[in-house]
C-alpha positions in Angstrom: 26.9 38.3 -54.5 30.1 40.0 -53.1 33.1 40.9 -54.7 34.2 37.8 -54.1 31.3 36.3 -56.4 31.2 38.3 -59.9 34.9 38.6 -61.6 33.2 40.3 -64.8 34.5 43.8 -64.2 32.6 46.8 -62.7 29.4 45.6 -60.8 26.8 47.3 -63.4 24.8 49.1 -59.8 25.2 49.0 -55.7 22.7 49.6 -53.2 22.0 48.9 -49.5 21.4 45.5 -48.2 21.0 42.4 -48.5 19.4 40.3 -51.1 15.6 41.1 -51.3 15.9 44.8 -49.9 13.8 47.5 -51.7 16.9 49.2 -52.6 17.3 46.1 -54.7 14.2 46.2 -56.0 14.5 49.8 -56.7 18.3 49.3 -58.4 16.1 46.3 -60.9 13.3 48.7 -61.9 16.2 51.6 -62.4 18.9 49.3 -63.9 17.1 46.4 -65.6 17.1 42.6 -64.4 19.8 42.0 -65.9 22.6 44.7 -64.4 24.7 42.9 -62.0 24.3 44.5 -58.4 26.8 45.0 -55.6 25.0 44.4 -52.3 26.5 46.4 -49.2 26.0 46.9 -45.8 25.8 51.1 -45.4 25.0 53.4 -47.4 28.6 54.8 -47.0 29.2 51.8 -48.8 27.5 52.3 -51.7 29.1 55.6 -52.3 32.7 54.2 -51.6 31.3 51.6 -54.2 30.5 54.5 -57.3 33.3 56.9 -55.8 36.2 53.9 -56.9 34.8 52.4 -60.1 33.4 49.0 -58.2 30.3 49.8 -59.3 28.9 52.0 -62.3 26.5 53.6 -60.3 24.4 53.5 -56.5 20.8 53.7 -56.0 20.3 55.1 -52.6 16.4 55.8 -51.0 16.4 59.6 -50.0 13.4 59.6 -48.3 9.8 57.8 -47.4 6.4 58.8 -47.4 5.9 58.1 -43.5 9.2 58.1 -41.8 9.9 60.6 -44.2 13.9 62.3 -45.1 16.9 59.0 -44.5 19.4 60.0 -42.4 22.7 60.7 -43.7 22.1 60.2 -47.5 22.0 64.5 -47.7 25.9 64.5 -46.2 26.8 62.0 -48.6 26.1 63.4 -51.3 28.1 66.4 -50.6 31.0 64.6 -49.3 31.6 62.5 -52.2 32.2 63.6 -55.4 29.0 61.8 -57.5 25.3 63.4 -58.8 22.3 62.6 -59.4 21.5 61.2 -62.8 17.5 59.1 -62.1 14.8 59.2 -59.6 12.3 56.9 -59.1 9.7 55.9 -56.4 8.6 52.7 -54.9 5.4 51.9 -53.2 6.5 50.1 -50.0 4.7 46.9 -48.1 6.0 45.9 -45.1 5.3 42.6 -44.1 6.0 40.8 -40.6 8.7 38.3 -41.2 8.7 35.3 -39.2 10.4 31.6 -39.1 8.3 28.4 -40.1 5.4 28.2 -37.0 5.3 31.3 -35.8 2.6 32.7 -34.8 2.1 36.7 -34.6 0.8 36.7 -30.5 5.1 34.5 -30.6 6.7 37.7 -31.4 8.4 39.0 -29.1 12.0 41.5 -31.0 11.2 42.6 -34.4 13.7 43.5 -36.1 14.7 45.5 -39.6 16.3 48.9 -40.5 15.6 52.4 -38.4 13.4 54.0 -41.2 11.2 50.4 -42.2 10.3 50.6 -37.9 9.6 54.0 -38.5 6.8 53.4 -41.3 5.1 50.7 -38.3 4.5 53.1 -35.8 0.6 51.3 -35.1 1.3 48.0 -36.6 3.9 48.5 -33.1 1.2 50.4 -30.7 -1.5 48.4 -31.8 0.6 44.8 -30.5 2.4 46.2 -27.3 4.0 43.2 -26.3 6.7 43.4 -29.5 10.2 45.6 -29.4 11.4 47.2 -32.5 14.7 46.5 -33.1 17.2 48.2 -35.3 19.1 46.6 -37.4 20.8 47.7 -40.7 18.5 46.3 -43.5 14.8 45.2 -44.0 16.6 41.9 -45.6 19.5 41.6 -43.8 17.1 41.5 -40.3 16.1 38.6 -42.1 18.0 36.4 -43.2 20.1 37.4 -40.0 16.4 36.5 -38.7 16.8 31.9 -40.7 20.6 32.5 -39.3 19.2 33.2 -35.7 16.2 30.2 -35.1 14.4 32.1 -32.6 10.8 31.5 -33.4 9.6 34.6 -30.9 11.6 36.6 -33.0 10.5 38.2 -36.5 11.7 40.7 -39.4 9.9 43.9 -41.1 10.2 43.1 -44.9 9.4 42.6 -47.8 7.3 39.6 -48.7 10.7 39.2 -51.0 12.8 39.3 -49.3 10.5 36.6 -46.4 10.9 33.9 -49.9 14.1 34.8 -51.0 15.7 33.8 -46.9 12.9 31.0 -46.7 11.0 32.6 -43.8 7.2 33.0 -43.9 4.9 35.9 -43.4 3.2 36.1 -40.3 1.7 39.1 -41.7 1.2 41.7 -44.6 0.6 45.5 -44.8 2.1 47.0 -41.5 3.3 49.7 -42.4 1.4 52.2 -41.0 -0.1 53.9 -44.4 -1.1 52.0 -48.0 0.3 54.7 -50.5 4.0 54.0 -48.8 6.6 55.5 -50.8 10.4 55.2 -50.6 12.7 57.9 -53.1 15.4 56.9 -54.9 17.6 58.1 -56.7 20.8 56.7 -59.4 23.9 58.2 -58.7 27.1 58.2 -61.0 30.9 59.1 -60.2 31.5 62.8 -61.5 34.1 62.5 -64.4 38.2 64.1 -63.7 
């Protein structure tokens, strides 16, 4: 859903990524399954949506148990007049997602958010023919994969993102550790 699709007023929450992103999952946990959500292209866009009142709050990742701190979040927290209201840890299970008919041996380029790629270093070491490529989001990488239609490309994302965008799961659990968690916070605008 985008601004053009939602005519009911202020969104309940904003998150970074495309539908099917882990940030959307965290938003649904924190705000409820009926919440109207605004997917944003960047973390900066989430903070702006909260600051300018398009969204009542934002849900942003701040750290991952494998990859560490999410870049830029601390700076964004300091730059914008927002406060942290809630926090949740979400288990992250990454999958290698491809197009119908693709095999793991076919894959040459793998797109995903840089933090997700960092969570899968062992997978890439064991598949040296695959080159990781950064994308704006895990679920967004799946959407772009489907749009490109290249059978030698894949994405690292959730099983739900694969289902949402009509792709297939080639391999599940490709993250370095099974105890992979991302910490998300709910941010709200500081009253003027």
